[in-house]
Structures are given as structure tokens and as C-alpha cells.
FIROBA-238583 format. One record per residue: residue in three letters; y, x, z of N, C-alpha, C in turn. Coordinates in pm, whole numbers, padded with zeros to 5 digits, always signed. Last residue first. Example, Ala and Ser with C-alpha at 12.3 -4.5 7.8 and 13.67 -1.06 7.14 Angstrom:
2
Ser-00225+01285+00708-00106+01367+00714+00003+01290+00787
Ala-00569+01319+00780-00450+01230+00780-00330+01320+00780
//
This chain:
140
Glu+10482+10957+13280+10509+10927+13423+10622+11009+13474
Ala+10581+10854+12950+10528+10951+13048+10564+10911+13189
Asn+10710+10685+12787+10572+10653+12818+10515+10744+12926
Glu+10955+10803+12746+10955+10673+12819+10812+10630+12853
Arg+10883+11027+12593+10919+11043+12734+10918+10912+12809
Ala+10597+11017+12388+10734+10970+12410+10765+10976+12559
Glu+10410+11310+12350+10413+11175+12406+10560+11137+12427
Cys+10203+11544+12176+10332+11491+12216+10319+11347+12262
Leu+10056+11854+12109+10035+11720+12162+10171+11669+12205
Glu+10023+12059+11833+10113+12015+11938+10069+11875+11979
Leu+09841+12333+11708+09849+12189+11733+09943+12162+11850
Leu+09806+12565+11471+09884+12539+11592+09899+12388+11605
Val+09491+12653+11353+09602+12560+11337+09675+12544+11472
Gly+09261+12801+11387+09374+12865+11322+09494+12775+11300
Gly+09079+12647+11533+09050+12677+11393+09169+12734+11317
Thr+09173+12638+11792+09179+12517+11708+09157+12547+11561
Ser+09198+12862+11941+09101+12763+11989+09090+12641+11899
Lys+09398+13000+11825+09269+13070+11837+09158+12975+11886
Pro+09623+12835+11853+09548+12832+11726+09415+12906+11731
His+09655+12656+12159+09655+12785+12090+09569+12780+11964
Leu+09857+12372+12178+09722+12425+12190+09717+12552+12105
Phe+10157+12273+12347+10088+12333+12233+09951+12385+12274
Ala+10332+11980+12432+10251+12095+12477+10172+12143+12357
Ile+10608+11759+12516+10520+11831+12422+10441+11940+12494
Asn+10777+11456+12520+10718+11561+12602+10613+11626+12513
Met+11055+11353+12318+10911+11368+12340+10884+11474+12445
Gln+11303+11307+12193+11269+11240+12319+11117+11240+12346
His+11329+11489+11982+11303+11348+11953+11253+11270+12076
Ala+11188+11795+12113+11280+11718+12030+11236+11571+12025
Gly+11067+11820+12453+11081+11867+12315+11182+11780+12243
Pro+10993+11918+12783+11076+11837+12692+11084+11903+12554
Lys+10640+11983+12839+10781+12016+12856+10862+11932+12757
Pro+10325+11968+13015+10418+11925+12910+10562+11965+12943
Glu+10146+12261+13113+10216+12139+13152+10308+12098+13036
Glu+10045+12471+12977+09953+12399+13067+10014+12270+13117
Asn+10079+12576+12658+10154+12508+12763+10056+12431+12851
Ile+09868+12684+12525+09991+12762+12528+10079+12707+12641
Leu+09527+12680+12614+09656+12611+12611+09770+12712+12607
Arg+09214+12685+12464+09321+12767+12522+09454+12694+12504
Val+08947+12476+12539+09060+12500+12449+09166+12580+12524
Gly+08734+12399+12697+08746+12540+12660+08860+12571+12564
Gln+08732+12150+12793+08642+12173+12680+08658+12316+12626
Glu+08932+12154+12977+08795+12147+13026+08692+12171+12917
Ala+09145+12140+12799+09121+12264+12874+08980+12268+12929
Val+09125+11876+12720+09098+11978+12620+09074+12113+12688
Glu+09180+11746+12971+09054+11725+12900+09025+11837+12799
Arg+09443+11833+13030+09331+11865+13120+09197+11852+13049
Leu+09578+11716+12814+09576+11862+12833+09461+11905+12923
Arg+09532+11445+12866+09480+11505+12743+09474+11658+12756
Thr+09675+11409+13105+09530+11391+13103+09468+11459+12981
Lys+09934+11458+13004+09879+11541+13111+09726+11532+13118
Ile+09974+11253+12814+09962+11394+12771+09903+11483+12878
Asp+09926+10962+12759+09898+11038+12881+09870+11184+12850
Ser+09847+10938+12421+09882+10865+12542+09844+10954+12660
Val+09987+11135+12153+09881+11097+12245+09937+11006+12353
Glu+10037+11257+11830+10088+11172+11937+09972+11122+12021
Leu+10028+11583+11718+09950+11461+11736+10006+11383+11853
Ala+10168+11798+11482+10185+11732+11611+10108+11600+11613
Ile+10112+12108+11346+10085+11964+11328+10089+11905+11467
His+10328+12383+11246+10236+12312+11335+10217+12168+11291
His+10434+12515+11018+10424+12584+11146+10321+12518+11238
Ile+10453+12559+10677+10401+12476+10785+10379+12561+10910
Gly+10735+12775+10591+10614+12698+10567+10570+12618+10689
Glu+10877+13099+10534+10890+12956+10551+10758+12885+10520
Gly+10708+13384+10686+10798+13319+10591+10800+13169+10616
His+10559+13526+10874+10491+13445+10775+10579+13387+10666
Arg+10725+13691+11039+10584+13728+11011+10529+13657+10888
Val+10972+13558+11040+10967+13702+11009+10826+13742+10967
Leu+10891+13302+11126+10949+13322+10992+10943+13467+10949
Tyr+10804+13360+11391+10711+13306+11290+10764+13333+11148
Lys+11045+13440+11507+10933+13535+11500+10831+13490+11396
His+11182+13196+11484+11234+13318+11418+11121+13419+11401
Ile+11023+13036+11647+11034+13004+11503+11089+13126+11427
Ala+11065+13139+11896+10932+13153+11839+10934+13124+11688
Ser+11376+13308+11941+11303+13183+11911+11164+13214+11853
Glu+11518+13536+11949+11418+13517+12055+11333+13393+12029
Glu+11714+13516+11761+11600+13603+11728+11490+13592+11832
Ser+11812+13169+11746+11827+13308+11790+11704+13387+11749
Met+11755+12933+11634+11893+12949+11681+11919+13092+11727
Pro+11553+12855+11345+11577+12929+11470+11725+12938+11503
Glu+11470+12530+11242+11550+12649+11213+11577+12725+11343
Leu+11238+12306+11126+11275+12387+11241+11347+12514+11196
Leu+11177+11974+11041+11222+12103+10993+11279+12181+11111
Glu+10927+11753+11047+11021+11816+11139+11054+11955+11084
Ile+10851+11454+10903+10851+11597+10878+10960+11651+10969
Arg+10666+11186+11054+10789+11257+11021+10756+11399+10974
Ser+10495+10869+11009+10511+11003+11057+10646+11061+11018
Glu+10463+10632+10884+10460+10629+11030+10491+10767+11090
Gly+10662+10731+10611+10567+10635+10664+10576+10626+10816
Ile+10861+10973+10701+10769+10948+10589+10658+10859+10643
Arg+11180+11089+10801+11074+10986+10810+10993+10983+10682
Leu+11275+11394+10925+11274+11310+10807+11155+11216+10813
Phe+11471+11572+11152+11355+11482+11132+11375+11397+11011
Gly+11551+11901+11229+11586+11783+11149+11461+11702+11128
Val+11650+12121+11489+11549+12045+11417+11613+11931+11339
Arg+11698+12445+11602+11764+12323+11552+11658+12252+11472
Val+11575+12624+11890+11564+12574+11752+11658+12457+11728
Gln+11505+12720+12149+11599+12791+12064+11583+12755+11917
Glu+11362+12580+12328+11285+12646+12222+11371+12728+12128
Ser+11560+12484+12492+11446+12550+12554+11360+12625+12452
Glu+11737+12354+12313+11776+12480+12374+11654+12554+12429
Val+11718+12204+12036+11628+12210+12151+11649+12348+12212
Glu+11945+11999+11867+11912+12132+11914+11821+12121+12034
Glu+11896+11773+11590+11927+11804+11728+11891+11951+11757
Met+11943+11515+11347+11926+11656+11382+11959+11674+11529
Gly+11787+11235+11177+11882+11302+11265+11848+11447+11284
Glu+11654+11123+10967+11675+11042+11086+11776+11104+11180
Leu+11682+11125+10629+11707+11208+10746+11738+11116+10863
Thr+11441+11005+10415+11558+10971+10492+11568+11061+10615
Leu+11339+11140+10095+11316+11105+10234+11446+11081+10306
Gly+11340+11219+09827+11393+11087+09862+11367+11044+10006
Leu+11270+11464+09729+11162+11372+09767+11210+11233+09807
Val+11525+11570+09655+11409+11583+09566+11301+11481+09600
Glu+11707+11495+09860+11743+11483+09719+11619+11483+09628
Gln+11569+11535+10106+11638+11410+10078+11657+11392+09927
Tyr+11466+11792+10089+11375+11681+10118+11438+11546+10087
Trp+11712+11933+10042+11603+11934+09942+11508+11814+09964
Ala+11855+11887+10280+11909+11838+10150+11798+11831+10046
Cys+11695+12026+10459+11711+11881+10472+11760+11820+10340
Ala+11733+12289+10362+11600+12228+10359+11610+12076+10369
Lys+12007+12326+10411+11955+12339+10273+11819+12268+10263
Gln+12015+12298+10690+12096+12212+10602+12040+12210+10460
Leu+11840+12506+10780+11809+12366+10805+11887+12273+10712
Asp+11712+12785+10672+11839+12714+10655+11812+12563+10664
Trp+11455+12879+10721+11567+12965+10756+11698+12886+10758
Val+11192+12683+10871+11287+12709+10761+11397+12803+10812
Ala+10875+12549+10941+10975+12652+10973+11060+12682+10851
Ile+10776+12228+11004+10792+12326+10896+10904+12422+10935
Gly+10545+12013+11153+10657+12104+11173+10659+12210+11066
Ile+10475+11684+11112+10434+11816+11065+10558+11905+11076
His+10419+11432+11362+10497+11503+11263+10428+11632+11221
Ser+10214+11264+11460+10354+11237+11491+10443+11302+11385
Ile+09937+11115+11353+10012+11240+11332+10156+11204+11356
Lys+09822+10904+11626+09860+10929+11486+09914+11072+11474
Lys+09689+10897+11871+09732+10773+11807+09757+10792+11658
Pro+09392+11088+11954+09535+11078+11925+09565+10948+11851
Pro+09132+10920+12148+09181+11006+12041+09332+10990+12021
Cys+09026+10946+12465+09108+10857+12384+09170+10941+12273
Lys+08882+11171+12538+08825+11038+12555+08898+10934+12473
Met+08850+11456+12346+08940+11364+12412+08876+11227+12420
//
């Protein structure tokens, strides 16, 4: 990437019970819950907890068709992805594709927390599911 990511936006963690997981992060680690929302397109409920400049994003499946449900069945609860905040997500997707990175999303789509998102396939990223994200107000 010509312009490196700005920061780690969040670390996505797949959970079976969002309420229980949010309570644990608040009570045990003392993190602040910023909010919860449903992302219909991904069939997930998410909870965001602030930690410094970044967040922990807890993801609970809303249906068996959700990618998070499938992940939980295969792998159990745990880290699902790392999200990197970028400027100009469309340009970044084109650049990584030109470098041979396999894209899960060729175009950005709406995600949680007012972000446009796109995922890079873990087979091209050393086994790590990476999400590129950009605040919607910054996108064209």
C-alpha cells in the first residue's frame, strides 16, 4: 500500500452470547461499552468496547447463515479478524489486488460503526482475516 493503514481500528472476536461477553469485558477488564448494533447484511450483532485508540468488536451471529455462526461452529469463540483503518478504501483494495492479494470483497460495503468495510482473504495474508475499513463520512 502506498499509504499504510492509519491504525488498528478493531479486533473482531466471535462470541456465542454478546451480552455475556460484553459484561465480561466491562466487569473483568474495565472496558467501556460504546454501543451495540445489528448489521443485517452480515447477520451479526456487534458490541464495541473502547481500548485506547482502538476497539474490541464482539460479534454474535443472528442466524445460522451468518459467517460468524459458521466460524463459531468450526473454531469456537475467539479472534475472528483484525481491522485496519485506511484512507480511500477503494484505492487500497485496488492496490492490494494488484499485488496478488485475494479479496473477499472487491468493493467496500457498509459495516458496523458507520464504516465501509472489505475483507482480504486469509489465504493471501498469512492465515489472518484482515478487514480494511474507512469511516463512511470519509468515503466518496
